[in-house]
N, C-alpha and C positions, 0 to 999 in steps of 0.2 A: 309722016309720023313713025311708021315702022322702021324706016332707015335710021331715025334718031335713036330708037330703042336698041338696035343692033350696034350702033356706034357706042352707046353708053355701056352696053354689056362688054364690048371689047375693051373699053377704057377701064372698066372695073377689073377685068381679068389681068390687065397689065399692072394695075395698082396692087392687086393681090399677089402677083408674081414678085413685085418689088418688095412687098412686106415679107414674103416667104424668104427671099434672098437675104434680106437684112437680118431676119431672125436666125437663119442657118449660120450666117457669117458670125453673128454675135455669139451664138452657142459654141461654135468651133473655137472662137477666140477665148471664151471663158474656159473651155476645156484645156486648151493649150496653156493658158495662164496657170491653171491648177497643176498641170503636168510639170511645168517648169519649176513651180514652187516645190512640188514634191521631190523632184530630182535634186533640187538645191539642198533640201533638208536631208535626203537619204540618197547619196550618189550611187551606192551599191545596188539600189533597186531600179536603176535606170532602164534596164532591158524590159522588165515587167511593166513599169509605168508607161514606157513608150509603146509597148504592144497594146495595152489597154487604151491609150490615147488614140492610136491609129484605128482601133476597132470602133471607138466612140465617134470619131470624126467621120468614119465611113457610114455609120448609121445615120448621123445627122445629115450628111450629104445626100443619102438615099431619101430621107424625108423631104429635103429641099427639092430633089428631082421629082418626087411624087407630087409635091405642091406645084411645081412647074407644069407638069402634065395636066393636073386637074384644073389649073388656071386657064389653060387653053382649050381643054375639052368642054368645059361647061359654058 
């Protein structure tokens, strides 16, 4: 019985990691979509928009990594 509980907890952490990965990927994709649209509308602002996009993508990726760690720690 105890072995089944450990196995189900591991399975849930893997599912949690999968959801976190999909969420982070979707968020970065939406951010990139917005950045590309903004650059298409105002090409002269490309450097600023790109900088903000890279910072946002790094923050989202850090949250995904934090979720990865928490999924396997708990």
